[in-house]
N, C-alpha and C positions, 0 to 999 in steps of 0.2 A: 504494500500500500504506500503511495507517495504522500509525503507530508510536506507541506509548504512551511516556510518560516513562521507564518502567522498561526498555523496549527500547532507548531512546536512551542513557540514563545507566547503562550497564552498567559493571562494573569494568574490563573490557578497553578500552572506548571512553574512559573517563576516564583510564586510564593512557597510552593512545596520545596523547590530547590533551596530557597533561602532558609527555610526551616531546617532542612538537612544540614546546610552549611553552618547554621547557628549551633545545632546540637554538637556537631563535630568540633566546632570552635571551643565550646565549653569543655569538651573532653581534653583537648590539647592544652587548654589553659591550666588545668590542674593535674594532668596525668604525669606519672613518673617519666623520666628521660626527657620529655618535651617541656616540662616546667622546671626540671632540676637544673638544666643547663641553659645558658643564654643563647638560644637559637635566634638568629636574626628574624625580625618580624616578617620580612618579605618572604623568607623561606617557609615560615609557618603558614602564611596566607596561601601560598601556592600549594603547599601540602594539603591544607584543608580543602581547597578547590579540587585538587586531584582526587581525594578520597570521596568528596561529595559527588563528583561526576560518576564515580564507580558505583556508589550506593544508590544514587537517585533513581536509576531505571527500575531497581527492585522495589523501592519504596513507593514510587509514583503510581505503579499499577495496583498496589494494595492499600493505598492511603485512604483512611476514613476522614480525611481533612475536610472541614467545613470552612469556607472562606469567610472571614469576618467582613462586615460591611463598613468598618470604620478603622481609623488609624489606631485608636485605643485597643480594639480587639486584636489587631495584628501585633501591636506592641506586647500585649499580654502573652500571646502565643509564642513570640520569639523569646521572651523572658523565660517561659516554661521550657522551651527547647534548650536554651543555654543552661538552665538549672539541671536538666536531666543529664546532659553531657558532663557538666561540672561535678555532679554527685558521683558519677561513675569514675571519673579520673581521681577525685578526692579520696574515695574509698580505696582505690588501688594504690594511692600514694601514702597510705597510712603506715605501711611497713617502713618506707623511707623516713618518714617523720619520726617513727618510733626508734629507728636505728640512730638517727641524729640526736634525739633526746637522750637515749641511753649512753651514747658517746659523750655527750655534754656532762652527764652525771659523773662518770668516772674520770673525765678530763679535769674536773674541779678537784677531785680527790688526788689526782696525780700532780696537781699544782700547775696545770697547763691552761688555767682559765684566762691568764693574761697573754698566752701565746695564741693569738688569733690571727686569721687572715681573712681578707675580703671574700665573701661568697657572692660571686657574680649573679647567681640565680635570684637570691633574695635582696641583693644590694646591701646586706649587712655583714658584720663580721661574725665568724663562728670559729670554734676551736679546730685546729688542724686535724685532730683525731676524728672529729665528726665528719669532716670533709673526706677523709680517707675511707670512712665507713660508707659514705654516700657513693663513692667510686666503686667500692666492693659490691654494694647493692645494685648499682647500675650494670656491672658486669654479669651478675647473676640474672638480672632482669632480661638482659639481651640473650644470655645463654638459654633461657627458658622460652624464648620467642614470645615473651609476655606482651609485647606490643601488638602481636597478632591476636592475642586473647582480648585485648582492650577493643580493638576494632571489631572483633566478632561480637563483643558484648554490646557495643553501641549499635551495631547492625541489628542484633536481636531485640534491642530496646524498641525499635520501630514496630516490631510485631506485638510486643506487650503493651507499649504505650504509644499508640499511633499519633501522628502529627495532629495537633489541635484537640487531643483528648483532654477533657476537663479534669480528669482525676490524676493527680500526681502525689501530693503530699498527704497521703493517708496515714493513719496511725501505724500501720505495719512498716511502711518505709521509714518513717521517722524513728521507730524503735530499732530497726536494723542499723541505720546510720549511727544512732547514739551508741548502740552496742559495739559496733566496729570501732568507733572513736574511743570508747572506753578501753577496748582491747589494746589500743595503741600504747597506753600507759603500762599495761601488763607486759606487753612485748618489750618495751623499753627497759623495764626492770629485769626481765629475763635476759636481755642482752648485756646489761651492765653489771648484774649481780655477781658473776664469778670474779671479775676483775675488781669490782668495788669491795667485795668481801675480803679478798686477800690484802688489798691496800688498807682497809680498816684494821685488820689484824696486825699489820705491820706498824700502823700508828700506835696501837695499844702497846705493842712490844717496845717500841721506842719510848713510850711514856714510862714504862717500868724501868727501862735502862736509865732514863734521865733521873729517876728517883734513886736508883742504886748508885749512880755515878754523877753527882751534882756538878762536879768540876768539868765534866765533858760538855763541850759545846754541841748539844744535840741538834740544834737548828741547822748548823753547817753540814751535818751528816744527813739530816732528814730530807732536805729539799732535793739534793742530787739523787739520793736513794729512791725517793718517790718516783722520779722520772725514769730512772733505770729499771726499777721493778715494774712500773706501769708499762713501759715499752716491751719488756720481756714478757709480761702477761698478755699483752696484745698479740705478740707473735705466737705464744702458746695456744691461746684461745681463738685465734683467727679462723682456723679450719672448723672447729665446732660452731662458732658463730655464723660462719658462711653457710654451713649445712642447715642450721636452725633457721636462718633467714630464707634459704631456698624453700624449705617446707612451709614456712609462713607465707611466702609469696604465692606458692601454688594454692594454699588454702584460701587466701584473701581473693585471689583472682577467680577461684571457683565461686566464692560468695558474691563477687561483683557480677558474675555472669547471670546469677539468679536474683539480682537485687530487685528488679521490677517484676 
């Protein structure tokens, strides 16, 4: 069947494409890898356009979209579409945020809280250890082909939450997002606890030594020892933490796929 440009670029088709574009934009705004590193905005826009062009033909034929008759209605629809994509990316990014939070916890215990570098993704400074953990999570994320999981999740979301669907923020979805956000703190404690516990025991032992030998300048010994022991523990626990993070990423991505 021949299609003219007027038949292809109808107002309904353009609005559906913009809705797909907006949902994918929300995903890339908060998703791991795409929000973790400062990817140039031009590349992000072209990537969103490319993905939207791929997904659009499958969505357009099965869309239950009702075209609003005013600007306010279109604005509400686009905000909802952006929110859906953003929630998917945010939930997938929770493991990265948990790893950074956990690294911050034992970085303070190591005495590296003042040893910070600029994080170009957030525009703020963060401890070097937390940035190293972010790089580790990124490598695991890529090795799992998790970016494909995310695109599959956002594609499936069009079947569960069609464009223009009035139902988004129901109680079940809110509870799931709150639960997954709460698990971020549990994951952060699980990542930091092995190193944090050993460093805490070391501080207690140094406290006993300072009482037994008051003439010893324990401060001059404690600060370098904290860093050396902390870095040694990071090397020892790096493999278990990486395996733990891999399992968590797979679990979180599975939950994200069934979020809606």
